C-alpha positions in Angstrom: 98.9 39.3 30.4 97.2 42.8 30.7 97.9 43.7 27.1 96.7 40.3 25.8 93.6 40.7 27.9 92.9 44.2 26.7 93.4 43.2 23.0 91.1 40.1 23.6 88.5 42.4 25.2 88.5 44.8 22.2 88.2 42.0 19.6 85.6 40.1 21.6 83.4 43.3 21.9 83.7 43.9 18.1 82.8 40.3 17.4 79.8 40.4 19.8 78.4 43.6 18.3 79.3 42.6 14.8 78.9 46.1 13.3 77.5 46.4 9.7 76.7 50.1 9.3 78.0 53.4 10.5 75.6 53.6 13.4 76.8 50.2 14.7 80.4 51.0 14.2 79.8 54.2 16.2 78.2 52.2 19.0 81.1 49.8 19.1 83.6 52.7 19.3 81.6 54.3 22.2 81.2 50.9 24.0 85.0 50.4 24.0 86.3 53.9 24.4 83.9 55.5 26.9 85.3 56.4 30.3 83.6 53.5 32.2 85.0 50.9 29.9 88.5 52.5 30.1 88.2 52.6 33.9 87.6 48.7 33.7 90.7 48.4 31.5 92.8 50.7 33.8 91.8 48.9 36.9 92.1 45.5 35.3 89.3 44.4 37.6 88.2 40.7 37.9 84.9 41.8 36.2 86.7 41.7 32.9 87.3 38.0 33.3 83.7 37.3 34.3 82.7 39.2 31.2 84.7 36.7 29.1 83.3 33.7 31.0 79.7 34.9 30.5 80.3 35.0 26.8 81.7 31.6 26.8 78.6 30.3 28.7 76.3 32.0 26.1 78.0 30.3 23.1 79.3 27.0 24.5 77.2 23.8 24.0 79.2 21.6 26.4 76.8 22.2 29.2 78.7 20.7 32.1 81.6 23.1 31.3 79.1 26.0 31.4 78.0 24.9 34.9 81.6 24.7 36.2 82.3 28.2 34.7 79.2 29.5 36.4 80.3 28.2 39.8 83.8 29.5 39.2 82.3 33.0 38.8 79.9 32.5 41.7 82.6 31.4 44.1 85.0 34.1 42.8 82.4 36.9 43.4 79.0 36.5 44.8 76.9 38.5 42.4 77.1 36.2 39.3 74.7 33.9 41.2 71.8 35.9 39.7 72.8 34.9 36.2 72.1 31.2 37.1 68.7 31.4 35.3 70.6 30.9 32.1 70.1 27.1 32.6 66.5 27.5 31.7 67.4 28.8 28.1 70.4 26.7 27.7 69.0 23.7 25.8 65.6 23.7 24.1 65.6 19.9 24.0 66.2 19.3 27.6 63.4 17.4 29.3 61.5 19.0 32.1 62.6 16.4 34.6 66.2 16.8 33.7 65.9 20.6 34.1 64.2 20.2 37.5 67.0 17.9 38.7 69.6 20.3 37.4 68.0 23.3 39.0 67.7 21.4 42.3 71.3 20.3 42.1 72.7 23.8 41.4 70.5 25.3 44.0 71.6 22.8 46.7 75.3 23.3 45.9 74.9 27.2 45.9 73.1 27.0 49.2 75.9 24.8 50.6 78.5 27.4 49.8 76.4 30.2 51.2 75.5 28.5 54.4 79.1 27.4 55.0 80.4 30.9 55.1 82.6 30.5 52.1 82.6 34.2 50.9 84.3 35.8 53.9 87.2 33.6 53.1 87.4 35.2 49.7 87.5 38.7 51.2 90.9 37.8 52.8 92.5 38.0 49.4 92.1 41.8 49.2 90.2 44.7 50.6 86.9 45.8 49.1 87.0 49.3 47.8 83.9 51.5 47.5 83.5 54.3 45.0 82.3 56.9 47.5 81.0 59.8 45.3 83.2 59.1 42.3 82.5 57.0 39.3 79.2 55.7 40.6 76.9 53.1 39.2 74.2 52.6 41.7 70.6 53.5 42.6 72.0 55.5 45.5 73.6 58.1 43.3 70.7 60.6 43.3 70.3 60.5 47.1 73.9 60.9 47.6 73.9 64.1 45.6 70.7 65.5 47.1 72.1 65.0 50.5 74.6 67.8 49.7 71.7 70.1 49.0 70.3 69.8 52.5 67.8 67.0 51.9 67.5 64.0 54.2 69.4 61.0 52.8 67.0 58.3 54.1 64.0 60.1 52.7 65.6 60.6 49.4 66.6 57.0 49.4 63.1 55.8 50.0 61.7 58.1 47.4 64.2 57.1 44.7 63.8 53.4 45.3 60.0 53.7 45.3 60.1 55.7 42.1 62.5 53.1 40.5 60.3 50.1 41.3 57.2 52.0 40.2 58.8 52.9 36.8 60.1 49.4 36.4 56.6 48.0 37.0 54.9 50.6 34.6 57.4 49.6 31.9 56.9 45.9 32.7 53.1 46.2 32.0 53.5 48.5 29.0 52.4 47.4 25.5 55.8 48.3 24.1 57.7 45.7 26.3 55.0 43.1 25.8 55.0 43.4 22.0 58.8 43.3 22.0 59.2 40.2 24.1 56.2 38.1 23.4 56.8 35.2 20.9 60.5 35.6 21.2 62.9 32.6 21.0 64.9 33.0 24.3 67.1 30.0 23.3 69.3 32.2 21.1 72.8 33.3 22.2 71.7 36.9 22.1 69.1 36.4 24.7 71.4 34.3 26.8 73.9 37.1 26.7 71.2 39.6 27.6 70.0 37.4 30.6 73.5 36.7 31.8 74.8 40.4 31.7 71.4 42.0 32.5 70.7 40.1 35.7 74.2 41.0 37.1 73.7 44.7 36.1 70.3 45.0 37.7 71.3 43.1 40.9 74.5 45.1 41.4 72.7 48.5 40.5 70.0 48.0 43.1 71.9 46.3 46.0 75.5 47.6 45.7 77.4 50.8 45.3 79.5 50.0 42.2 82.3 51.7 40.3 81.3 52.5 36.8 83.6 49.8 35.5 80.8 47.4 36.2 78.9 48.9 33.4 81.0 46.6 31.1 78.3 44.1 31.4 76.0 46.5 29.5 77.9 45.5 26.3 76.3 42.0 26.7 72.9 43.5 26.2 73.7 45.5 23.0 73.7 42.6 20.5 70.0 41.8 21.2 69.0 45.5 21.0 70.9 45.8 17.7 69.2 42.6 16.3 65.7 44.0 17.2 66.8 47.3 15.7 67.5 45.5 12.4 63.9 44.1 12.6 62.7 47.8 12.4 61.4 47.8 15.9 60.9 51.5 16.9 61.1 50.9 20.7 64.4 49.1 20.3 65.7 51.9 18.1 64.8 54.3 20.9 66.8 52.3 23.4 69.8 52.3 21.1 69.7 56.0 20.7 69.4 56.4 24.5 72.4 54.2 25.0 74.3 56.4 22.5 73.3 59.5 24.3 74.3 58.0 27.8 77.7 56.8 26.3 78.4 60.3 25.0 77.5 61.9 28.4 80.1 59.7 30.0 82.8 61.7 28.2 81.5 64.7 30.4 81.0 62.7 33.5 84.5 61.1 33.5 86.5 64.3 33.4 84.1 65.9 36.0 85.1 63.3 38.5 88.8 64.1 38.4 89.0 67.9 37.5 88.5 70.1 40.5 85.8 67.8 41.9 86.4 68.9 45.6 87.7 71.7 47.6 88.2 72.4 51.3 87.2 75.3 53.5 88.3 75.1 57.2 89.3 71.5 56.6 85.7 70.6 55.5 85.2 68.9 52.2 82.9 70.4 49.6 82.0 69.2 46.1 82.0 71.4 43.1 78.7 72.2 41.4 80.0 70.8 38.2 80.9 67.5 39.8 77.5 67.3 41.6 75.6 68.3 38.5 77.4 65.7 36.3 76.9 63.0 39.0 73.3 63.8 39.3 72.6 63.6 35.6 74.6 60.4 35.4 72.5 59.0 38.2 69.3 60.0 36.4 70.3 58.4 33.2 71.3 55.2 35.0 67.9 55.3 36.8 66.1 55.5 33.5 68.2 52.9 31.7 68.1 50.3 34.5 64.3 50.8 35.1 63.8 49.9 31.4 66.3 47.1 31.4 64.8 45.8 34.7 61.4 45.6 33.1 62.8 43.5 30.3 64.6 41.2 32.7 61.7 40.7 35.0 59.4 40.0 32.1 61.9 37.5 30.6 62.7 35.7 33.8 58.9 35.6 34.6 58.1 34.0 31.2 60.9 31.5 31.4 59.8 30.5 34.9 56.2 30.4 33.8 57.0 28.1 30.9 58.9 25.8 33.2 56.0 25.6 35.7 53.5 24.9 33.0 55.7 22.0 31.7 55.8 20.5 35.2 52.1 20.5 35.4 51.8 18.4 32.2 
């Protein structure tokens, strides 16, 4: 089972990214072989199966099957609930009334499971592990590092979160984002993949302390960026090169997590400067990437919701 799943994951990633030139083949290689993805493969985490399910939802046109798969993910792990907005771009021909009924039904069922304390039952199947200071993918990374340089953790937390939301807002209102998203057909499978994977990434990055293996959902965003890059969009090209740089840095960050990352003096733990520096840079790159992706996602979700409300009025 693990070997079949790993082979399926590799071929699925290649199929999704569909490389056609040297740059795209390089991106596929980095997406599969970077330390974060390898950690996902090594841990054989449930996220890899959610990754497959999201791809099926993006491509499948038997909609009731998609809804069942969505609820399977949602009841298996809580965070996939944020990707439920895919129903708005699932079927271009669906009437507004039908969409309203569907959204109300899915919302009521989701609320039922939340109010009936379903998720503590899931936690009995295993303990929840936290990354601590190793292999981090979270907005808390920078405050965690700065705390070890004598700065107040709560103050750094407020500062970083404020800066993140400010940067996301500035990117949201920027001309580059508007020109890239306006007049887009969000009913394509690439945008569905983007919305499904991106909403999970942003939600987990802001609200949870994640292992880097959760970055596997970043692969679902790459097809749309590559498509826009083919259209000679300079801003999309910049994002692609930033992703490449970040993937390359992971080959430094990964070993820094396991090679002499800590030492002890009088039974007190200290982190090496190599480890702290690599973790800080990783946190800063994640900060920039997710602020940019967050601006895309907020803009897309807002436009989809706006179109839905305008249809209801008429």
